[in-house]
All heavy atoms as a GROMACS GRO file, in nm:
protein
  524
    1MET      N    1  14.224  -2.288 -14.185
    1MET     CA    2  14.290  -2.339 -14.065
    1MET      C    3  14.235  -2.271 -13.941
    1MET      O    4  14.215  -2.334 -13.840
    1MET     CB    5  14.441  -2.313 -14.073
    1MET     CG    6  14.510  -2.393 -14.177
    1MET     SD    7  14.564  -2.539 -14.097
    1MET     CE    8  14.714  -2.573 -14.174
    2LEU      N    9  14.214  -2.141 -13.952
    2LEU     CA   10  14.162  -2.064 -13.840
    2LEU      C   11  14.027  -2.117 -13.794
    2LEU      O   12  14.002  -2.134 -13.676
    2LEU     CB   13  14.151  -1.917 -13.878
    2LEU     CG   14  14.107  -1.819 -13.772
    2LEU    CD1   15  14.211  -1.814 -13.660
    2LEU    CD2   16  14.088  -1.682 -13.832
    3SER      N   17  13.941  -2.145 -13.890
    3SER     CA   18  13.806  -2.192 -13.855
    3SER      C   19  13.810  -2.331 -13.791
    3SER      O   20  13.726  -2.363 -13.708
    3SER     CB   21  13.717  -2.193 -13.979
    3SER     OG   22  13.770  -2.279 -14.077
    4ALA      N   23  13.908  -2.413 -13.827
    4ALA     CA   24  13.919  -2.546 -13.768
    4ALA      C   25  13.965  -2.539 -13.623
    4ALA      O   26  13.923  -2.618 -13.540
    4ALA     CB   27  14.015  -2.631 -13.849
    5VAL      N   28  14.050  -2.439 -13.594
    5VAL     CA   29  14.103  -2.427 -13.458
    5VAL      C   30  14.003  -2.358 -13.365
    5VAL      O   31  13.976  -2.405 -13.256
    5VAL     CB   32  14.236  -2.348 -13.459
    5VAL    CG1   33  14.285  -2.320 -13.318
    5VAL    CG2   34  14.340  -2.424 -13.538
    6LEU      N   35  13.947  -2.246 -13.413
    6LEU     CA   36  13.860  -2.166 -13.326
    6LEU      C   37  13.715  -2.212 -13.328
    6LEU      O   38  13.643  -2.194 -13.231
    6LEU     CB   39  13.868  -2.019 -13.365
    6LEU     CG   40  14.005  -1.956 -13.351
    6LEU    CD1   41  14.000  -1.812 -13.395
    6LEU    CD2   42  14.056  -1.965 -13.207
    7ARG      N   43  13.669  -2.268 -13.437
    7ARG     CA   44  13.532  -2.318 -13.451
    7ARG      C   45  13.426  -2.215 -13.412
    7ARG      O   46  13.331  -2.244 -13.341
    7ARG     CB   47  13.513  -2.446 -13.371
    7ARG     CG   48  13.599  -2.559 -13.418
    7ARG     CD   49  13.560  -2.688 -13.349
    7ARG     NE   50  13.650  -2.793 -13.383
    7ARG     CZ   51  13.638  -2.872 -13.490
    7ARG    NH1   52  13.538  -2.856 -13.572
    7ARG    NH2   53  13.724  -2.966 -13.514
    8SER      N   54  13.445  -2.093 -13.464
    8SER     CA   55  13.344  -1.990 -13.440
    8SER      C   56  13.295  -1.936 -13.573
    8SER      O   57  13.362  -1.951 -13.676
    8SER     CB   58  13.401  -1.877 -13.355
    8SER     OG   59  13.493  -1.801 -13.429
    9LYS      N   60  13.180  -1.872 -13.572
    9LYS     CA   61  13.127  -1.815 -13.696
    9LYS      C   62  13.218  -1.706 -13.750
    9LYS      O   63  13.237  -1.695 -13.870
    9LYS     CB   64  12.986  -1.762 -13.673
    9LYS     CG   65  12.884  -1.871 -13.653
    9LYS     CD   66  12.745  -1.816 -13.643
    9LYS     CE   67  12.648  -1.933 -13.624
    9LYS     NZ   68  12.510  -1.895 -13.644
   10THR      N   69  13.277  -1.629 -13.662
   10THR     CA   70  13.369  -1.523 -13.704
   10THR      C   71  13.492  -1.582 -13.772
   10THR      O   72  13.536  -1.534 -13.877
   10THR     CB   73  13.412  -1.437 -13.584
   10THR    OG1   74  13.297  -1.383 -13.521
   10THR    CG2   75  13.504  -1.324 -13.627
   11ALA      N   76  13.547  -1.687 -13.714
   11ALA     CA   77  13.664  -1.752 -13.773
   11ALA      C   78  13.632  -1.810 -13.910
   11ALA      O   79  13.712  -1.798 -14.004
   11ALA     CB   80  13.716  -1.861 -13.680
   12ILE      N   81  13.515  -1.868 -13.925
   12ILE     CA   82  13.474  -1.925 -14.053
   12ILE      C   83  13.457  -1.813 -14.156
   12ILE      O   84  13.503  -1.824 -14.269
   12ILE     CB   85  13.344  -2.006 -14.038
   12ILE    CG1   86  13.371  -2.132 -13.954
   12ILE    CG2   87  13.286  -2.043 -14.173
   12ILE    CD1   88  13.247  -2.206 -13.911
   13THR      N   89  13.396  -1.702 -14.116
   13THR     CA   90  13.376  -1.588 -14.206
   13THR      C   91  13.510  -1.532 -14.252
   13THR      O   92  13.529  -1.504 -14.370
   13THR     CB   93  13.294  -1.478 -14.135
   13THR    OG1   94  13.169  -1.533 -14.095
   13THR    CG2   95  13.270  -1.360 -14.227
   14VAL      N   96  13.604  -1.516 -14.160
   14VAL     CA   97  13.736  -1.464 -14.193
   14VAL      C   98  13.808  -1.560 -14.288
   14VAL      O   99  13.870  -1.518 -14.386
   14VAL     CB  100  13.820  -1.439 -14.066
   14VAL    CG1  101  13.964  -1.409 -14.100
   14VAL    CG2  102  13.760  -1.324 -13.985
   15CYS      N  103  13.798  -1.688 -14.262
   15CYS     CA  104  13.862  -1.789 -14.348
   15CYS      C  105  13.806  -1.782 -14.490
   15CYS      O  106  13.882  -1.786 -14.587
   15CYS     CB  107  13.842  -1.927 -14.288
   15CYS     SG  108  13.923  -2.058 -14.379
   16VAL      N  109  13.677  -1.769 -14.503
   16VAL     CA  110  13.613  -1.761 -14.634
   16VAL      C  111  13.659  -1.635 -14.707
   16VAL      O  112  13.690  -1.637 -14.826
   16VAL     CB  113  13.459  -1.766 -14.622
   16VAL    CG1  114  13.391  -1.730 -14.752
   16VAL    CG2  115  13.416  -1.904 -14.575
   17LYS      N  116  13.667  -1.523 -14.635
   17LYS     CA  117  13.712  -1.398 -14.697
   17LYS      C  118  13.857  -1.407 -14.743
   17LYS      O  119  13.892  -1.356 -14.849
   17LYS     CB  120  13.693  -1.281 -14.600
   17LYS     CG  121  13.548  -1.243 -14.582
   17LYS     CD  122  13.531  -1.123 -14.493
   17LYS     CE  123  13.383  -1.090 -14.480
   17LYS     NZ  124  13.358  -0.968 -14.406
   18ILE      N  125  13.940  -1.472 -14.664
   18ILE     CA  126  14.080  -1.491 -14.703
   18ILE      C  127  14.089  -1.576 -14.829
   18ILE      O  128  14.163  -1.544 -14.923
   18ILE     CB  129  14.162  -1.554 -14.588
   18ILE    CG1  130  14.177  -1.452 -14.474
   18ILE    CG2  131  14.298  -1.601 -14.637
   18ILE    CD1  132  14.235  -1.511 -14.346
   19MET      N  133  14.013  -1.683 -14.834
   19MET     CA  134  14.015  -1.770 -14.953
   19MET      C  135  13.964  -1.695 -15.076
   19MET      O  136  14.020  -1.707 -15.184
   19MET     CB  137  13.930  -1.895 -14.928
   19MET     CG  138  13.987  -1.986 -14.820
   19MET     SD  139  14.157  -2.036 -14.851
   19MET     CE  140  14.138  -2.134 -14.996
   20ASN      N  141  13.859  -1.614 -15.058
   20ASN     CA  142  13.808  -1.534 -15.170
   20ASN      C  143  13.911  -1.434 -15.219
   20ASN      O  144  13.924  -1.410 -15.340
   20ASN     CB  145  13.679  -1.461 -15.130
   20ASN     CG  146  13.562  -1.556 -15.119
   20ASN    OD1  147  13.563  -1.665 -15.176
   20ASN    ND2  148  13.460  -1.516 -15.045
   21ALA      N  149  13.988  -1.376 -15.127
   21ALA     CA  150  14.093  -1.282 -15.166
   21ALA      C  151  14.199  -1.352 -15.250
   21ALA      O  152  14.246  -1.297 -15.351
   21ALA     CB  153  14.156  -1.218 -15.042
   22PHE      N  154  14.238  -1.474 -15.211
   22PHE     CA  155  14.336  -1.548 -15.290
   22PHE      C  156  14.282  -1.585 -15.428
   22PHE      O  157  14.354  -1.582 -15.527
   22PHE     CB  158  14.383  -1.673 -15.214
   22PHE     CG  159  14.493  -1.644 -15.116
   22PHE    CD1  160  14.466  -1.637 -14.981
   22PHE    CD2  161  14.622  -1.622 -15.159
   22PHE    CE1  162  14.566  -1.609 -14.890
   22PHE    CE2  163  14.724  -1.594 -15.070
   22PHE     CZ  164  14.695  -1.588 -14.934
   23VAL      N  165  14.156  -1.620 -15.435
   23VAL     CA  166  14.094  -1.651 -15.565
   23VAL      C  167  14.093  -1.528 -15.654
   23VAL      O  168  14.128  -1.534 -15.772
   23VAL     CB  169  13.951  -1.707 -15.545
   23VAL    CG1  170  13.877  -1.715 -15.677
   23VAL    CG2  171  13.956  -1.844 -15.478
   24GLU      N  172  14.058  -1.412 -15.597
   24GLU     CA  173  14.058  -1.288 -15.674
   24GLU      C  174  14.199  -1.253 -15.722
   24GLU      O  175  14.217  -1.208 -15.836
   24GLU     CB  176  14.001  -1.173 -15.591
   24GLU     CG  177  13.851  -1.179 -15.577
   24GLU     CD  178  13.796  -1.060 -15.501
   24GLU    OE1  179  13.844  -0.948 -15.521
   24GLU    OE2  180  13.704  -1.082 -15.420
   25MET      N  181  14.300  -1.273 -15.636
   25MET     CA  182  14.439  -1.248 -15.676
   25MET      C  183  14.478  -1.338 -15.792
   25MET      O  184  14.543  -1.295 -15.887
   25MET     CB  185  14.535  -1.273 -15.559
   25MET     CG  186  14.572  -1.150 -15.485
   25MET     SD  187  14.711  -1.167 -15.371
   25MET     CE  188  14.696  -1.329 -15.304
   26HIS      N  189  14.440  -1.464 -15.783
   26HIS     CA  190  14.471  -1.560 -15.889
   26HIS      C  191  14.408  -1.516 -16.022
   26HIS      O  192  14.473  -1.518 -16.125
   26HIS     CB  193  14.422  -1.699 -15.851
   26HIS     CG  194  14.439  -1.800 -15.959
   26HIS    ND1  195  14.561  -1.855 -15.991
   26HIS    CD2  196  14.350  -1.854 -16.046
   26HIS    CE1  197  14.546  -1.938 -16.092
   26HIS    NE2  198  14.418  -1.939 -16.126
   27HIS      N  199  14.284  -1.473 -16.017
   27HIS     CA  200  14.215  -1.427 -16.138
   27HIS      C  201  14.282  -1.302 -16.195
   27HIS      O  202  14.299  -1.290 -16.316
   27HIS     CB  203  14.068  -1.398 -16.110
   27HIS     CG  204  13.987  -1.522 -16.090
   27HIS    ND1  205  13.874  -1.549 -16.162
   27HIS    CD2  206  14.003  -1.628 -16.007
   27HIS    CE1  207  13.823  -1.666 -16.124
   27HIS    NE2  208  13.901  -1.714 -16.030
   28PHE      N  209  14.321  -1.209 -16.108
   28PHE     CA  210  14.387  -1.087 -16.153
   28PHE      C  211  14.519  -1.120 -16.222
   28PHE      O  212  14.548  -1.067 -16.330
   28PHE     CB  213  14.413  -0.993 -16.034
   28PHE     CG  214  14.490  -0.871 -16.072
   28PHE    CD1  215  14.427  -0.764 -16.133
   28PHE    CD2  216  14.626  -0.864 -16.047
   28PHE    CE1  217  14.499  -0.651 -16.169
   28PHE    CE2  218  14.698  -0.751 -16.082
   28PHE     CZ  219  14.635  -0.644 -16.144
   29ILE      N  220  14.596  -1.207 -16.163
   29ILE     CA  221  14.725  -1.245 -16.222
   29ILE      C  222  14.704  -1.317 -16.354
   29ILE      O  223  14.772  -1.290 -16.452
   29ILE     CB  224  14.807  -1.330 -16.124
   29ILE    CG1  225  14.851  -1.243 -16.006
   29ILE    CG2  226  14.928  -1.393 -16.191
   29ILE    CD1  227  14.910  -1.319 -15.889
   30ALA      N  228  14.607  -1.407 -16.360
   30ALA     CA  229  14.580  -1.480 -16.484
   30ALA      C  230  14.529  -1.387 -16.593
   30ALA      O  231  14.571  -1.399 -16.709
   30ALA     CB  232  14.477  -1.590 -16.457
   31ASP      N  233  14.444  -1.293 -16.558
   31ASP     CA  234  14.389  -1.200 -16.656
   31ASP      C  235  14.492  -1.101 -16.708
   31ASP      O  236  14.479  -1.047 -16.818
   31ASP     CB  237  14.271  -1.121 -16.599
   31ASP     CG  238  14.150  -1.210 -16.573
   31ASP    OD1  239  14.144  -1.321 -16.628
   31ASP    OD2  240  14.061  -1.166 -16.496
   32ASN      N  241  14.598  -1.075 -16.630
   32ASN     CA  242  14.699  -0.977 -16.668
   32ASN      C  243  14.834  -1.041 -16.693
   32ASN      O  244  14.937  -0.974 -16.684
   32ASN     CB  245  14.710  -0.870 -16.560
   32ASN     CG  246  14.583  -0.790 -16.549
   32ASN    OD1  247  14.548  -0.716 -16.640
   32ASN    ND2  248  14.511  -0.806 -16.439
   33ALA      N  249  14.835  -1.169 -16.725
   33ALA     CA  250  14.961  -1.241 -16.746
   33ALA      C  251  15.044  -1.178 -16.856
   33ALA      O  252  15.167  -1.171 -16.845
   33ALA     CB  253  14.933  -1.387 -16.778
   34HIS      N  254  14.980  -1.129 -16.962
   34HIS     CA  255  15.054  -1.068 -17.072
   34HIS      C  256  15.131  -0.944 -17.025
   34HIS      O  257  15.245  -0.922 -17.065
   34HIS     CB  258  14.960  -1.031 -17.186
   34HIS     CG  259  14.861  -0.925 -17.150
   34HIS    ND1  260  14.747  -0.951 -17.075
   34HIS    CD2  261  14.859  -0.793 -17.174
   34HIS    CE1  262  14.680  -0.838 -17.056
   34HIS    NE2  263  14.746  -0.740 -17.115
   35MET      N  264  15.070  -0.866 -16.935
   35MET     CA  265  15.138  -0.746 -16.885
   35MET      C  266  15.255  -0.785 -16.796
   35MET      O  267  15.364  -0.728 -16.809
   35MET     CB  268  15.039  -0.660 -16.806
   35MET     CG  269  15.101  -0.531 -16.755
   35MET     SD  270  14.985  -0.426 -16.669
   35MET     CE  271  14.945  -0.525 -16.526
   36PHE      N  272  15.237  -0.883 -16.708
   36PHE     CA  273  15.346  -0.925 -16.622
   36PHE      C  274  15.460  -0.986 -16.704
   36PHE      O  275  15.577  -0.966 -16.672
   36PHE     CB  276  15.296  -1.026 -16.518
   36PHE     CG  277  15.203  -0.966 -16.416
   36PHE    CD1  278  15.074  -1.012 -16.404
   36PHE    CD2  279  15.244  -0.863 -16.335
   36PHE    CE1  280  14.987  -0.957 -16.311
   36PHE    CE2  281  15.160  -0.807 -16.241
   36PHE     CZ  282  15.031  -0.854 -16.230
   37LYS      N  283  15.427  -1.056 -16.811
   37LYS     CA  284  15.530  -1.112 -16.898
   37LYS      C  285  15.610  -1.002 -16.965
   37LYS      O  286  15.733  -1.009 -16.974
   37LYS     CB  287  15.466  -1.202 -17.004
   37LYS     CG  288  15.565  -1.272 -17.092
   37LYS     CD  289  15.496  -1.362 -17.192
   37LYS     CE  290  15.598  -1.427 -17.283
   37LYS     NZ  291  15.535  -1.504 -17.388
   38GLN      N  292  15.543  -0.897 -17.011
   38GLN     CA  293  15.612  -0.784 -17.073
   38GLN      C  294  15.706  -0.716 -16.975
   38GLN      O  295  15.818  -0.682 -17.010
   38GLN     CB  296  15.511  -0.680 -17.123
   38GLN     CG  297  15.471  -0.697 -17.267
   38GLN     CD  298  15.386  -0.579 -17.312
   38GLN    OE1  299  15.293  -0.539 -17.242
   38GLN    NE2  300  15.419  -0.525 -17.426
   39ILE      N  301  15.660  -0.696 -16.855
   39ILE     CA  302  15.743  -0.630 -16.754
   39ILE      C  303  15.865  -0.715 -16.722
   39ILE      O  304  15.977  -0.665 -16.712
   39ILE     CB  305  15.661  -0.605 -16.626
   39ILE    CG1  306  15.553  -0.499 -16.654
   39ILE    CG2  307  15.751  -0.561 -16.511
   39ILE    CD1  308  15.452  -0.484 -16.542
   40ARG      N  309  15.846  -0.845 -16.708
   40ARG     CA  310  15.954  -0.936 -16.673
   40ARG      C  311  16.057  -0.949 -16.784
   40ARG      O  312  16.176  -0.961 -16.759
   40ARG     CB  313  15.893  -1.072 -16.638
   40ARG     CG  314  15.985  -1.165 -16.566
   40ARG     CD  315  15.916  -1.292 -16.518
   40ARG     NE  316  15.829  -1.353 -16.618
   40ARG     CZ  317  15.698  -1.366 -16.606
   40ARG    NH1  318  15.636  -1.324 -16.500
   40ARG    NH2  319  15.626  -1.422 -16.700
   41GLU      N  320  16.012  -0.944 -16.908
   41GLU     CA  321  16.102  -0.970 -17.021
   41GLU      C  322  16.148  -0.843 -17.091
   41GLU      O  323  16.214  -0.852 -17.194
   41GLU     CB  324  16.032  -1.062 -17.121
   41GLU     CG  325  16.003  -1.200 -17.064
   41GLU     CD  326  15.927  -1.288 -17.161
   41GLU    OE1  327  15.887  -1.239 -17.268
   41GLU    OE2  328  15.907  -1.406 -17.128
   42ALA      N  329  16.118  -0.726 -17.036
   42ALA     CA  330  16.156  -0.600 -17.103
   42ALA      C  331  16.308  -0.586 -17.104
   42ALA      O  332  16.368  -0.563 -16.999
   42ALA     CB  333  16.091  -0.482 -17.033
   43PRO      N  334  16.373  -0.602 -17.221
   43PRO     CA  335  16.520  -0.594 -17.226
   43PRO      C  336  16.571  -0.451 -17.215
   43PRO      O  337  16.684  -0.430 -17.174
   43PRO     CB  338  16.555  -0.654 -17.362
   43PRO     CG  339  16.435  -0.631 -17.445
   43PRO     CD  340  16.318  -0.635 -17.350
   44ASN      N  341  16.491  -0.356 -17.253
   44ASN     CA  342  16.537  -0.217 -17.252
   44ASN      C  343  16.471  -0.140 -17.138
   44ASN      O  344  16.424  -0.029 -17.158
   44ASN     CB  345  16.509  -0.151 -17.386
   44ASN     CG  346  16.362  -0.154 -17.422
   44ASN    OD1  347  16.284  -0.219 -17.355
   44ASN    ND2  348  16.324  -0.084 -17.525
   45GLN      N  349  16.472  -0.201 -17.021
   45GLN     CA  350  16.411  -0.137 -16.905
   45GLN      C  351  16.483  -0.007 -16.877
   45GLN      O  352  16.605  -0.002 -16.874
   45GLN     CB  353  16.419  -0.229 -16.784
   45GLN     CG  354  16.344  -0.181 -16.664
   45GLN     CD  355  16.194  -0.183 -16.686
   45GLN    OE1  356  16.146  -0.263 -16.763
   45GLN    NE2  357  16.124  -0.096 -16.620
   46LYS      N  358  16.406   0.100 -16.856
   46LYS     CA  359  16.464   0.231 -16.835
   46LYS      C  360  16.439   0.277 -16.693
   46LYS      O  361  16.345   0.234 -16.627
   46LYS     CB  362  16.402   0.331 -16.933
   46LYS     CG  363  16.428   0.294 -17.076
   46LYS     CD  364  16.356   0.387 -17.169
   46LYS     CE  365  16.376   0.342 -17.313
   46LYS     NZ  366  16.296   0.417 -17.407
   47ILE      N  367  16.525   0.366 -16.647
   47ILE     CA  368  16.507   0.428 -16.516
   47ILE      C  369  16.461   0.571 -16.542
   47ILE      O  370  16.520   0.642 -16.621
   47ILE     CB  371  16.637   0.427 -16.436
   47ILE    CG1  372  16.684   0.284 -16.411
   47ILE    CG2  373  16.620   0.503 -16.306
   47ILE    CD1  374  16.818   0.274 -16.347
   48PHE      N  375  16.357   0.612 -16.474
   48PHE     CA  376  16.303   0.745 -16.494
   48PHE      C  377  16.338   0.835 -16.377
   48PHE      O  378  16.328   0.796 -16.262
   48PHE     CB  379  16.150   0.739 -16.510
   48PHE     CG  380  16.109   0.652 -16.625
   48PHE    CD1  381  16.051   0.529 -16.601
   48PHE    CD2  382  16.131   0.692 -16.755
   48PHE    CE1  383  16.014   0.448 -16.707
   48PHE    CE2  384  16.094   0.612 -16.861
   48PHE     CZ  385  16.036   0.490 -16.838
   49PHE      N  386  16.380   0.953 -16.410
   49PHE     CA  387  16.415   1.052 -16.309
   49PHE      C  388  16.309   1.160 -16.307
   49PHE      O  389  16.228   1.172 -16.398
   49PHE     CB  390  16.552   1.112 -16.339
   49PHE     CG  391  16.661   1.009 -16.337
   49PHE    CD1  392  16.709   0.955 -16.455
   49PHE    CD2  393  16.714   0.965 -16.217
   49PHE    CE1  394  16.809   0.860 -16.455
   49PHE    CE2  395  16.815   0.870 -16.215
   49PHE     CZ  396  16.862   0.817 -16.334
   50GLU      N  397  16.309   1.241 -16.203
   50GLU     CA  398  16.213   1.348 -16.189
   50GLU      C  399  16.221   1.439 -16.312
   50GLU      O  400  16.329   1.476 -16.357
   50GLU     CB  401  16.242   1.428 -16.063
   50GLU     CG  402  16.134   1.529 -16.031
   50GLU     CD  403  16.158   1.595 -15.897
   50GLU    OE1  404  16.253   1.556 -15.826
   50GLU    OE2  405  16.083   1.687 -15.866
   51GLY      N  406  16.105   1.472 -16.366
   51GLY     CA  407  16.101   1.559 -16.483
   51GLY      C  408  16.091   1.484 -16.615
   51GLY      O  409  16.079   1.546 -16.719
   52GLN      N  410  16.098   1.354 -16.614
   52GLN     CA  411  16.090   1.275 -16.736
   52GLN      C  412  15.951   1.217 -16.752
   52GLN      O  413  15.934   1.100 -16.782
   52GLN     CB  414  16.194   1.164 -16.736
   52GLN     CG  415  16.336   1.213 -16.747
   52GLN     CD  416  16.433   1.097 -16.752
   52GLN    OE1  417  16.421   1.004 -16.675
   52GLN    NE2  418  16.527   1.103 -16.843
   53VAL      N  419  15.850   1.300 -16.737
   53VAL     CA  420  15.712   1.255 -16.742
   53VAL      C  421  15.678   1.196 -16.878
   53VAL      O  422  15.616   1.092 -16.888
   53VAL     CB  423  15.617   1.372 -16.708
   53VAL    CG1  424  15.472   1.329 -16.721
   53VAL    CG2  425  15.647   1.424 -16.569
   54TYR      N  426  15.719   1.260 -16.986
   54TYR     CA  427  15.686   1.214 -17.120
   54TYR      C  428  15.740   1.073 -17.145
   54TYR      O  429  15.670   0.986 -17.194
   54TYR     CB  430  15.742   1.311 -17.224
   54TYR     CG  431  15.710   1.271 -17.365
   54TYR    CD1  432  15.581   1.286 -17.416
   54TYR    CD2  433  15.806   1.213 -17.446
   54TYR    CE1  434  15.551   1.248 -17.546
   54TYR    CE2  435  15.777   1.175 -17.575
   54TYR     CZ  436  15.649   1.192 -17.624
   54TYR     OH  437  15.620   1.153 -17.751
   55ASP      N  438  15.866   1.049 -17.109
   55ASP     CA  439  15.925   0.916 -17.128
   55ASP      C  440  15.853   0.811 -17.044
   55ASP      O  441  15.830   0.699 -17.090
   55ASP     CB  442  16.073   0.916 -17.093
   55ASP     CG  443  16.156   0.998 -17.191
   55ASP    OD1  444  16.110   1.020 -17.305
   55ASP    OD2  445  16.266   1.039 -17.153
   56ALA      N  446  15.818   0.844 -16.923
   56ALA     CA  447  15.749   0.748 -16.836
   56ALA      C  448  15.612   0.715 -16.891
   56ALA      O  449  15.569   0.600 -16.889
   56ALA     CB  450  15.737   0.806 -16.694
   57ARG      N  451  15.542   0.814 -16.944
   57ARG     CA  452  15.410   0.788 -17.001
   57ARG      C  453  15.421   0.700 -17.124
   57ARG      O  454  15.338   0.612 -17.145
   57ARG     CB  455  15.340   0.919 -17.036
   57ARG     CG  456  15.289   0.992 -16.916
   57ARG     CD  457  15.210   1.113 -16.954
   57ARG     NE  458  15.170   1.186 -16.835
   57ARG     CZ  459  15.149   1.315 -16.830
   57ARG    NH1  460  15.163   1.388 -16.940
   57ARG    NH2  461  15.113   1.373 -16.719
   58ASN      N  462  15.522   0.722 -17.207
   58ASN     CA  463  15.542   0.637 -17.325
   58ASN      C  464  15.570   0.493 -17.283
   58ASN      O  465  15.517   0.399 -17.342
   58ASN     CB  466  15.656   0.689 -17.411
   58ASN     CG  467  15.614   0.807 -17.494
   58ASN    OD1  468  15.496   0.831 -17.515
   58ASN    ND2  469  15.711   0.882 -17.542
   59GLN      N  470  15.653   0.474 -17.182
   59GLN     CA  471  15.683   0.339 -17.135
   59GLN      C  472  15.558   0.272 -17.081
   59GLN      O  473  15.531   0.156 -17.110
   59GLN     CB  474  15.791   0.346 -17.026
   59GLN     CG  475  15.837   0.211 -16.977
   59GLN     CD  476  15.920   0.136 -17.076
   59GLN    OE1  477  15.970   0.192 -17.172
   59GLN    NE2  478  15.936   0.008 -17.054
   60ALA      N  479  15.478   0.345 -17.004
   60ALA     CA  480  15.354   0.289 -16.949
   60ALA      C  481  15.257   0.256 -17.060
   60ALA      O  482  15.189   0.153 -17.057
   60ALA     CB  483  15.292   0.387 -16.850
   61ARG      N  484  15.248   0.341 -17.162
   61ARG     CA  485  15.158   0.316 -17.274
   61ARG      C  486  15.197   0.189 -17.349
   61ARG      O  487  15.113   0.113 -17.395
   61ARG     CB  488  15.158   0.436 -17.369
   61ARG     CG  489  15.056   0.424 -17.481
   61ARG     CD  490  15.068   0.536 -17.582
   61ARG     NE  491  15.199   0.526 -17.644
   61ARG     CZ  492  15.275   0.632 -17.677
   61ARG    NH1  493  15.234   0.753 -17.653
   61ARG    NH2  494  15.392   0.617 -17.732
   62ASP      N  495  15.327   0.164 -17.360
   62ASP     CA  496  15.375   0.043 -17.429
   62ASP      C  497  15.340  -0.084 -17.352
   62ASP      O  498  15.329  -0.190 -17.411
   62ASP     CB  499  15.526   0.050 -17.451
   62ASP     CG  500  15.564   0.159 -17.550
   62ASP    OD1  501  15.477   0.205 -17.627
   62ASP    OD2  502  15.684   0.197 -17.550
   63LEU      N  503  15.322  -0.074 -17.220
   63LEU     CA  504  15.292  -0.192 -17.140
   63LEU      C  505  15.145  -0.232 -17.150
   63LEU      O  506  15.110  -0.348 -17.136
   63LEU     CB  507  15.326  -0.167 -16.993
   63LEU     CG  508  15.474  -0.153 -16.961
   63LEU    CD1  509  15.491  -0.117 -16.815
   63LEU    CD2  510  15.549  -0.281 -16.992
   64VAL      N  511  15.057  -0.135 -17.174
   64VAL     CA  512  14.914  -0.162 -17.178
   64VAL      C  513  14.871  -0.174 -17.323
   64VAL      O  514  14.888  -0.082 -17.400
   64VAL     CB  515  14.836  -0.048 -17.107
   64VAL    CG1  516  14.687  -0.076 -17.113
   64VAL    CG2  517  14.884  -0.031 -16.966
   65PRO      N  518  14.813  -0.289 -17.361
   65PRO     CA  519  14.773  -0.308 -17.501
   65PRO      C  520  14.656  -0.222 -17.541
   65PRO      O  521  14.578  -0.176 -17.470
   65PRO     CB  522  14.736  -0.456 -17.508
   65PRO     CG  523  14.722  -0.502 -17.369
   65PRO     CD  524  14.786  -0.404 -17.279
   0.00000   0.00000   0.00000
């Protein structure tokens, strides 16, 4: 949209970079869908307090295959 309004090389470059960023975000989300699904559906979500490093590491390890 920016490039259509301003019609400058800078506007076109910025527009292309924005579109590339959205494409990269889409690929990241698609490639990590299993992790996002695990986070969303975790029934035993825990809250970690200061000093519970071991429990937090175990939870993080369970999220990454």
